C-alpha positions as a Python dict, from the first residue, in 0.01 Angstrom:
ca = {
    (1, 'X'): (0, 0, 0),
    (2, 'X'): (-206, -314, 62),
    (3, 'X'): (-502, -325, 292),
    (4, 'X'): (-641, -640, 447),
    (5, 'X'): (-1010, -667, 372),
    (6, 'X'): (-1181, -939, 572),
    (7, 'X'): (-1401, -1152, 352),
    (8, 'X'): (-1771, -1168, 416),
    (9, 'X'): (-1919, -1500, 516),
    (10, 'X'): (-2044, -1727, 242),
    (11, 'X'): (-2372, -1918, 233),
    (12, 'X'): (-2531, -2211, 56),
    (13, 'X'): (-2904, -2286, 40),
    (14, 'X'): (-3040, -2619, -78),
    (15, 'X'): (-3413, -2637, -147),
    (16, 'X'): (-3620, -2954, -136),
    (17, 'X'): (-3988, -2976, -217),
    (18, 'X'): (-4241, -2741, -366),
    (19, 'X'): (-4215, -2426, -576),
    (20, 'X'): (-4304, -2209, -279),
    (21, 'X'): (-3991, -2337, -107),
    (22, 'X'): (-3790, -2219, -409),
    (23, 'X'): (-3940, -1872, -374),
    (24, 'X'): (-3873, -1866, 1),
    (25, 'X'): (-3512, -1971, -56),
    (26, 'X'): (-3469, -1691, -309),
    (27, 'X'): (-3603, -1441, -55),
    (28, 'X'): (-3368, -1566, 218),
    (29, 'X'): (-3074, -1557, -26),
    (30, 'X'): (-3166, -1202, -123),
    (31, 'X'): (-3174, -1091, 241),
    (32, 'X'): (-2832, -1247, 308),
    (33, 'X'): (-2677, -1094, -5),
    (34, 'X'): (-2817, -756, 101),
    (35, 'X'): (-2617, -795, 424),
    (36, 'X'): (-2298, -866, 236),
    (37, 'X'): (-2294, -1244, 238),
    (38, 'X'): (-2174, -1420, -75),
    (39, 'X'): (-2369, -1714, -219),
    (40, 'X'): (-2159, -2017, -317),
    (41, 'X'): (-2241, -2319, -531),
    (42, 'X'): (-2133, -2595, -289),
    (43, 'X'): (-2190, -2650, 81),
    (44, 'X'): (-1822, -2732, 144),
    (45, 'X'): (-1734, -2371, 49),
    (46, 'X'): (-1993, -2214, 279),
    (47, 'X'): (-1979, -2059, 623),
    (48, 'X'): (-2359, -2094, 645),
    (49, 'X'): (-2550, -2398, 513),
    (50, 'X'): (-2929, -2379, 506),
    (51, 'X'): (-3169, -2652, 396),
    (52, 'X'): (-3521, -2538, 310),
    (53, 'X'): (-3763, -2825, 285),
    (54, 'X'): (-4125, -2922, 258),
    (55, 'X'): (-4291, -3154, 510),
    (56, 'X'): (-4579, -3240, 279),
    (57, 'X'): (-4359, -3445, 47),
    (58, 'X'): (-4200, -3724, 251),
    (59, 'X'): (-3919, -3776, 1),
    (60, 'X'): (-3809, -3411, 37),
    (61, 'X'): (-3823, -3450, 413),
    (62, 'X'): (-3605, -3761, 409),
    (63, 'X'): (-3355, -3615, 160),
    (64, 'X'): (-3306, -3306, 377),
    (65, 'X'): (-3260, -3509, 696),
    (66, 'X'): (-3010, -3737, 520),
    (67, 'X'): (-2822, -3441, 374),
    (68, 'X'): (-2799, -3266, 712),
    (69, 'X'): (-2675, -3588, 867),
    (70, 'X'): (-2395, -3608, 608),
    (71, 'X'): (-2308, -3243, 674),
    (72, 'X'): (-2213, -3340, 1028),
    (73, 'X'): (-1862, -3421, 904),
    (74, 'X'): (-1819, -3060, 789),
    (75, 'X'): (-1926, -2947, 1136),
    (76, 'X'): (-1642, -3149, 1289),
    (77, 'X'): (-1384, -3020, 1042),
    (78, 'X'): (-1508, -2659, 1040),
    (79, 'X'): (-1679, -2580, 1373),
    (80, 'X'): (-1745, -2218, 1273),
    (81, 'X'): (-1998, -2322, 1005),
    (82, 'X'): (-2363, -2245, 1081),
    (83, 'X'): (-2615, -2516, 985),
    (84, 'X'): (-2989, -2463, 965),
    (85, 'X'): (-3327, -2595, 858),
    (86, 'X'): (-3591, -2364, 712),
    (87, 'X'): (-3949, -2416, 599),
    (88, 'X'): (-4247, -2629, 678),
    (89, 'X'): (-4045, -2929, 796),
    (90, 'X'): (-3870, -2699, 1044),
    (91, 'X'): (-4211, -2560, 1139),
    (92, 'X'): (-4356, -2907, 1199),
    (93, 'X'): (-4059, -3065, 1379),
    (94, 'X'): (-3912, -2766, 1565),
    (95, 'X'): (-3669, -2851, 1844),
    (96, 'X'): (-3693, -3223, 1773),
    (97, 'X'): (-3458, -3167, 1476),
    (98, 'X'): (-3178, -3093, 1723),
    (99, 'X'): (-3208, -3430, 1896),
    (100, 'X'): (-3047, -3647, 1627),
    (101, 'X'): (-2856, -3370, 1449),
    (102, 'X'): (-2653, -3194, 1721),
    (103, 'X'): (-2464, -2975, 1472),
    (104, 'X'): (-2783, -2790, 1370),
    (105, 'X'): (-2771, -2427, 1485),
    (106, 'X'): (-3088, -2283, 1338),
    (107, 'X'): (-3446, -2404, 1291),
    (108, 'X'): (-3678, -2144, 1139),
    (109, 'X'): (-4042, -2202, 1056),
    (110, 'X'): (-4252, -2071, 772),
    (111, 'X'): (-4359, -1749, 941),
    (112, 'X'): (-4006, -1634, 1023),
    (113, 'X'): (-3818, -1626, 692),
    (114, 'X'): (-3782, -1249, 733),
    (115, 'X'): (-3578, -1311, 1051),
    (116, 'X'): (-3329, -1559, 905),
    (117, 'X'): (-3063, -1298, 819),
    (118, 'X'): (-3076, -1161, 1177),
    (119, 'X'): (-3039, -1509, 1323),
    (120, 'X'): (-2757, -1599, 1082),
    (121, 'X'): (-2569, -1278, 1171),
    (122, 'X'): (-2602, -1360, 1541),
    (123, 'X'): (-2486, -1720, 1501),
    (124, 'X'): (-2195, -1633, 1270),
    (125, 'X'): (-2074, -1368, 1516),
    (126, 'X'): (-2098, -1599, 1816),
    (127, 'X'): (-1941, -1900, 1645),
    (128, 'X'): (-1660, -1684, 1509),
    (129, 'X'): (-1597, -1541, 1856),
    (130, 'X'): (-1600, -1890, 2010),
    (131, 'X'): (-1365, -2030, 1743),
    (132, 'X'): (-1126, -1738, 1796),
    (133, 'X'): (-1135, -1786, 2173),
    (134, 'X'): (-1278, -1440, 2230),
    (135, 'X'): (-1567, -1581, 2431),
    (136, 'X'): (-1597, -1923, 2586),
    (137, 'X'): (-1971, -1948, 2610),
    (138, 'X'): (-2220, -1704, 2469),
    (139, 'X'): (-2433, -1545, 2738),
    (140, 'X'): (-2808, -1603, 2751),
    (141, 'X'): (-2799, -1944, 2581),
    (142, 'X'): (-2903, -2235, 2796),
    (143, 'X'): (-2812, -2504, 2545),
    (144, 'X'): (-2449, -2527, 2453),
    (145, 'X'): (-2223, -2826, 2399),
    (146, 'X'): (-1877, -2700, 2317),
    (147, 'X'): (-1932, -2441, 2045),
    (148, 'X'): (-2299, -2538, 2011),
    (149, 'X'): (-2589, -2303, 2061),
    (150, 'X'): (-2908, -2318, 1862),
    (151, 'X'): (-3192, -2084, 1774),
    (152, 'X'): (-3533, -2240, 1716),
    (153, 'X'): (-3809, -2005, 1602),
    (154, 'X'): (-4126, -2174, 1484),
    (155, 'X'): (-4377, -1959, 1672),
    (156, 'X'): (-4666, -1796, 1493),
    (157, 'X'): (-4624, -1430, 1409),
    (158, 'X'): (-4922, -1213, 1327),
    (159, 'X'): (-4877, -1029, 999),
    (160, 'X'): (-4570, -1229, 896),
    (161, 'X'): (-4712, -1291, 549),
    (162, 'X'): (-4677, -918, 478),
    (163, 'X'): (-4300, -932, 537),
    (164, 'X'): (-4235, -1096, 200),
    (165, 'X'): (-4091, -809, 3),
    (166, 'X'): (-4025, -764, -364),
    (167, 'X'): (-3693, -915, -447),
    (168, 'X'): (-3451, -813, -715),
    (169, 'X'): (-3374, -1091, -954),
    (170, 'X'): (-3045, -1140, -1128),
    (171, 'X'): (-3047, -1113, -1508),
    (172, 'X'): (-3224, -1413, -1664),
    (173, 'X'): (-3317, -1555, -1324),
    (174, 'X'): (-3660, -1711, -1311),
    (175, 'X'): (-3891, -1747, -1014),
    (176, 'X'): (-4219, -1925, -960),
    (177, 'X'): (-4524, -1820, -766),
    (178, 'X'): (-4790, -2071, -680),
}
């Protein structure tokens, strides 16, 4: 007897900038894997695409903005995909990132990495429900164009630095701490 097992969503994280961004991306990836998401090697395979970037290095900033702009074509072809910015560029620019990149669903600042998995779960569920026609417009979201609804969280959070937990590394995986 065969059973249908729905596949878990996949995710892709691209990191631009400093070594701390690499560590933050590893932590976000770990939290998503712990929820059953599968990490993939290419953004075209992903249900969730996150760009983590540094605002201190202008080149990283520009690369991430250019990359997210190019990802807009995936958003048109696959409207269920969740797109997001993480890190200090997201912290510095906040809602303004949505202005020129309307397919962006998530903007999370430096003090909220521990909330990314919650936000991704919420957005995946709502976009899946919208794509399937289960709901037309998610309640309690003021901003929505077609299947669009975004979460922007760049507010300060007291004690957020203590939310970085020990992560489990894969065999032969390296990490850097600055």
